C-alpha positions in Angstrom: 43.6 -69.1 -2.8 40.8 -68.9 0.1 42.0 -70.5 2.8 39.8 -73.6 4.9 40.8 -75.9 7.4 39.4 -78.2 9.6 38.8 -76.1 12.9 37.0 -72.9 10.6 34.5 -76.1 9.0 33.7 -77.3 12.9 33.1 -73.5 13.8 30.6 -73.1 10.9 28.7 -76.5 12.3 28.7 -75.1 15.8 27.2 -71.6 14.6 24.6 -73.5 12.1 23.5 -75.9 14.8 23.2 -72.7 17.2 21.2 -71.2 15.0 18.6 -73.9 14.3 18.4 -73.9 17.9 17.3 -70.5 17.7 14.7 -70.9 14.9 13.5 -74.2 16.9 13.2 -76.0 13.3 10.9 -78.7 14.1 8.4 -76.4 15.9 9.1 -74.0 12.5 8.1 -76.8 10.3 5.1 -77.9 12.5 3.8 -74.3 12.6 4.1 -74.5 8.4 2.0 -77.4 8.6 -0.8 -76.2 11.2 -0.7 -73.0 8.9 -1.0 -75.0 5.6 -3.8 -77.0 6.7 -5.5 -73.9 8.0 -4.9 -72.4 4.6 -6.8 -75.1 2.9 -10.1 -75.0 4.9 -13.3 -73.8 2.9 -14.2 -70.9 5.1 -10.5 -69.5 5.3 -10.8 -66.7 3.2 -14.0 -65.0 4.6 -11.8 -62.9 7.0 -9.7 -61.9 4.3 -7.3 -59.7 6.7 -6.7 -62.2 8.9 -6.2 -64.8 6.4 -3.6 -62.0 4.5 -2.0 -62.2 8.3 -1.5 -65.8 8.3 -0.5 -66.2 4.6 2.2 -63.6 5.3 3.6 -65.8 8.1 3.2 -68.7 6.3 6.0 -67.5 3.7 7.7 -65.6 6.2 8.2 -69.7 7.9 8.6 -71.5 4.7 11.3 -68.6 3.8 13.3 -69.3 7.3 13.3 -73.3 6.9 14.3 -72.7 3.3 17.1 -70.7 4.3 17.9 -73.3 7.2 17.9 -76.2 4.7 20.2 -74.2 2.4 22.7 -73.5 5.0 22.9 -77.5 6.1 23.2 -78.4 2.6 26.2 -75.7 2.1 27.9 -77.0 5.1 27.9 -81.0 4.4 28.7 -79.7 0.9 31.8 -77.6 2.1 32.9 -81.0 4.5 32.9 -83.1 1.3 34.6 -81.0 -0.7 37.5 -80.2 2.0 37.9 -84.1 3.2 38.0 -85.3 -1.1 40.3 -82.4 -1.7 42.7 -82.9 1.3 42.8 -86.9 0.6 43.6 -86.1 -3.0 45.8 -83.3 -2.7 43.3 -81.6 -5.1 43.2 -77.5 -4.8 40.3 -77.3 -7.0 38.2 -79.2 -4.3 39.7 -76.8 -1.3 39.4 -74.1 -3.4 35.4 -74.8 -3.7 35.3 -75.9 0.3 36.3 -72.2 1.0 33.8 -70.6 -1.4 31.3 -72.8 -0.1 32.5 -71.7 3.5 32.5 -68.3 2.9 29.1 -68.7 1.4 27.6 -70.3 4.6 29.0 -67.5 6.7 26.9 -65.2 5.0 24.1 -66.9 5.2 25.1 -67.4 8.8 25.2 -64.0 9.6 22.1 -63.0 7.8 20.0 -66.0 10.0 21.7 -65.3 13.3 20.3 -61.5 12.7 16.8 -62.7 11.5 17.0 -65.1 15.1 17.8 -61.9 17.1 15.0 -59.7 15.9 12.4 -60.1 18.2 10.2 -57.2 17.1 7.6 -57.4 15.0 8.7 -54.5 13.2 12.4 -55.3 13.0 11.0 -57.5 9.9 9.5 -55.0 8.1 10.6 -51.9 6.1 12.3 -48.5 7.3 11.8 -45.0 6.4 15.3 -43.4 6.8 16.1 -39.7 6.7 19.8 -38.2 6.1 20.8 -34.4 7.6 23.3 -32.3 7.3 25.0 -31.5 10.5 28.0 -29.7 11.5 29.9 -28.7 8.8 27.9 -26.1 6.2 28.1 -27.2 2.6 30.3 -29.9 3.3 28.2 -31.1 5.4 25.0 -31.0 2.7 28.0 -33.1 0.6 28.6 -35.8 3.0 24.7 -36.1 3.1 24.3 -36.8 -0.6 27.4 -39.1 0.0 25.8 -41.0 2.8 22.3 -41.1 0.7 24.2 -42.8 -2.3 26.0 -45.3 0.6 22.3 -46.1 1.3 21.0 -46.5 -1.7 24.1 -49.6 -3.0 23.6 -51.3 0.3 20.1 -51.5 -0.5 21.1 -53.0 -4.4 23.3 -55.5 -2.9 20.4 -56.8 -0.6 17.9 -56.8 -3.0 15.9 -54.2 -0.9 13.6 -51.6 -3.1 14.4 -47.9 -2.0 11.6 -45.3 -2.8 13.1 -41.9 -2.8 10.2 -39.4 -1.0 12.1 -36.3 -0.2 15.5 -35.3 -1.5 16.3 -31.7 -1.9 19.2 -29.8 -3.3 21.9 -28.3 -1.1 22.6 -24.4 -1.2 25.3 -25.6 -3.8 26.8 -28.9 -3.3 25.1 -32.1 -2.1 21.6 -32.5 -0.5 19.5 -30.3 2.2 18.3 -33.9 3.5 17.4 -37.0 2.0 14.3 -39.3 3.1 13.3 -42.6 1.6 11.4 -45.7 2.4 13.5 -49.2 2.4 11.3 -51.8 1.3 12.4 -55.8 1.9 13.0 -58.3 4.7 14.5 -57.4 8.0 15.0 -53.6 6.5 14.4 -51.8 9.6 15.8 -54.2 12.1 19.6 -54.0 10.1 18.9 -50.2 9.4 18.2 -49.3 13.0 22.3 -50.0 13.2 23.0 -47.3 11.1 20.7 -44.7 13.7 23.2 -41.8 14.7 25.8 -39.0 13.8 28.5 -40.4 11.2 31.6 -38.5 10.9 33.4 -37.5 8.0 37.2 -36.6 7.5 38.6 -35.4 4.3 40.5 -33.0 2.4 37.6 -30.4 1.4 36.9 -30.5 -1.9 35.6 -26.8 -2.2 38.4 -25.3 -0.5 41.3 -23.8 -2.5 43.9 -24.2 0.0 43.1 -28.0 0.4 42.7 -27.9 4.3 41.2 -31.2 5.8 37.7 -30.8 6.7 35.6 -32.3 9.4 32.0 -33.0 8.4 29.0 -34.4 10.1 25.3 -36.0 9.1 22.3 -37.9 11.2 21.1 -40.7 10.1 17.2 -41.4 11.7 15.4 -44.7 11.0 12.0 -45.0 11.7 9.7 -48.5 11.2 6.8 -48.4 8.7 4.2 -49.4 10.4 1.7 -51.9 10.0 -1.7 -50.9 9.0 -3.2 -52.8 12.4 -0.8 -49.9 14.1 -3.1 -47.4 15.9 -1.7 -44.1 16.0 -4.8 -41.7 16.4 -4.2 -38.5 15.0 -6.9 -35.5 15.5 -7.2 -33.8 12.3 -7.2 -30.3 14.1 -3.9 -31.0 15.0 -2.7 -31.1 11.6 -1.5 -28.0 9.4 -1.0 -29.4 5.8 0.8 -26.9 3.3 1.2 -27.7 -0.2 4.2 -26.0 -2.1 6.3 -26.2 -5.3 8.0 -30.1 -6.1 11.6 -29.9 -6.9 13.1 -33.4 -8.2 16.8 -35.0 -7.2 19.5 -32.3 -7.6 16.9 -29.7 -8.0 15.3 -30.4 -11.2 11.3 -29.5 -11.6 9.0 -32.5 -11.1 6.1 -30.7 -12.7 4.6 -27.4 -13.0 2.2 -27.8 -9.9 2.1 -27.2 -6.4 2.0 -31.2 -5.3 4.8 -31.3 -2.7 3.1 -31.9 0.9 4.3 -30.5 4.4 2.4 -31.4 7.2 3.0 -30.1 10.7 1.7 -31.8 13.8 0.9 -29.1 15.9 0.9 -30.5 19.5 4.7 -31.5 19.2 5.7 -29.7 16.1 7.0 -32.4 14.1 7.1 -31.8 10.3 7.1 -34.6 7.5 7.2 -33.6 4.0 7.4 -35.7 0.5 7.9 -33.9 -2.7 8.9 -36.8 -5.2 5.4 -38.6 -5.4 4.0 -38.1 -8.9 0.6 -36.8 -7.3 -0.3 -34.9 -3.9 -2.4 -37.2 -2.9 0.7 -39.7 -2.9 3.0 -37.3 -1.2 0.7 -36.5 1.3 -0.1 -40.2 2.1 3.3 -40.8 2.4 3.8 -37.4 5.0 1.0 -39.0 7.1 2.8 -42.8 7.1 5.5 -40.7 8.2 4.3 -39.2 11.0 2.7 -41.6 12.0 5.7 -43.7 12.7 7.3 -40.4 14.3 3.9 -40.0 16.8 4.1 -44.1 17.5 8.1 -43.9 18.4 7.3 -40.6 20.6 4.7 -42.9 21.9 7.1 -45.5 23.1 9.7 -42.7 24.5 7.2 -41.6 26.8 6.8 -45.4 28.4 10.2 -46.1 27.7 11.3 -43.2 29.7 15.0 -44.2 29.8 15.8 -44.9 26.7 14.5 -44.0 23.2 13.7 -47.2 22.0 13.6 -47.1 18.3 15.8 -44.0 18.0 18.4 -44.7 20.5 19.9 -41.5 22.9 19.1 -38.1 21.0 22.3 -36.1 20.2 23.2 -33.3 18.8 25.1 -34.4 15.0 28.3 -32.9 16.2 31.8 -33.5 17.6 31.8 -36.2 20.3 28.5 -38.0 19.2 29.3 -40.2 16.2 28.7 -43.7 16.0 31.6 -44.5 12.9 34.1 -42.4 11.9 34.5 -42.3 7.7 38.6 -41.0 7.4 39.7 -40.5 3.7 42.5 -38.0 5.0 45.4 -38.8 6.3 44.9 -42.4 6.0 41.8 -44.4 5.4 39.2 -46.5 7.6 35.9 -46.5 8.4 35.4 -47.3 12.0 32.3 -47.9 14.0 33.1 -46.7 17.6 30.4 -48.7 19.4 32.0 -51.9 18.1 35.2 -51.3 17.0 34.5 -52.7 13.6 36.8 -51.2 10.9 37.9 -51.1 7.2 40.6 -49.7 5.1 38.9 -49.9 1.7 36.5 -47.0 2.7 35.7 -47.3 -1.1 34.1 -50.2 -1.0 32.0 -49.1 2.4 31.2 -45.4 0.6 30.7 -46.7 -3.1 29.9 -50.2 -3.0 27.7 -50.2 0.1 29.6 -52.5 2.0 27.7 -52.3 5.1 27.1 -55.9 6.6 29.9 -56.4 8.5 29.1 -52.8 10.4 25.6 -54.0 10.6 25.9 -57.6 11.6 28.8 -56.0 14.2 26.1 -53.7 15.8 23.8 -56.3 16.3 25.8 -59.0 17.4 27.4 -56.7 19.9 23.8 -55.4 21.2 22.9 -59.2 21.5 26.2 -59.5 24.0 25.2 -56.6 25.9 26.5 -54.2 24.5 22.9 -51.8 24.2 20.3 -52.5 25.9 17.0 -51.7 23.9 14.0 -50.3 25.8 
């Protein structure tokens, strides 16, 4: 039976009160009433773009209030079940209280994260790229493993994943993987994953079964809203079209539909080959280029820190943010926050990344890393 006591419930109550303070619940309810009143005006949809923006803000505010109200209900139910279970010495009620407390713990972590995300882009979608680093063919296999891990994590979160580019490696794994993640707070959450990831294991391709250390880099960019302006001169672009290959090297079609865009002044290259048409591939590659150029401009303004990516390092030893050790023992450990687990399968196969991602953002809020 899961453990629960008065101290744990009191701690959850204190956390909830703090979260409600973060969100200014009364002001949030007033904001909803204001937006609903504005939406009922006869001329509300005269400016369609402004109306859509206000409706999106209304939906987000309603979601936040609903989540806070659900958390408050779970706390009250947990308190009632615990008191009754203790008074009646009823293990079933105590177990119910423990389960409600666990659900509240998860909800509070999500609410805390959402309250910590102060940049508008944090609440939107993300473009993630996984690139093999040191380790040769092993690194390409590690790239594919990370790609599957993030797919599993996104599935747990209920986020939609669109694979944009995932060409097969020379013999195993992937040469790289680029995918778009659509979901509430996707960028804010996933920017915790940006950096170098290190794998230690017995090499599956080594006949002598020697231990191998492998690296892969993860880049996370925001999907920019349409109202974010990034000026791109068409004369600065070189657009190449080539034959598409599906995930694992299978041909998607028999036409040259894959697109590679090179921004000549900066040397930035973006590619997409997994969409159905050349136009779709080009549109994604252009959106990714916009995100990269936007990031570059922020970097230029910030000077001492890269606001979105964090410090740039080689994808190699000494620069890793997290280690995944499968031999001689099993452990996943985040080297920034100290969060670790021995259940490597839950992380790599099941996508159980929330302890690491929540731990990272709590560390940032506590002063472990400053943004911009």
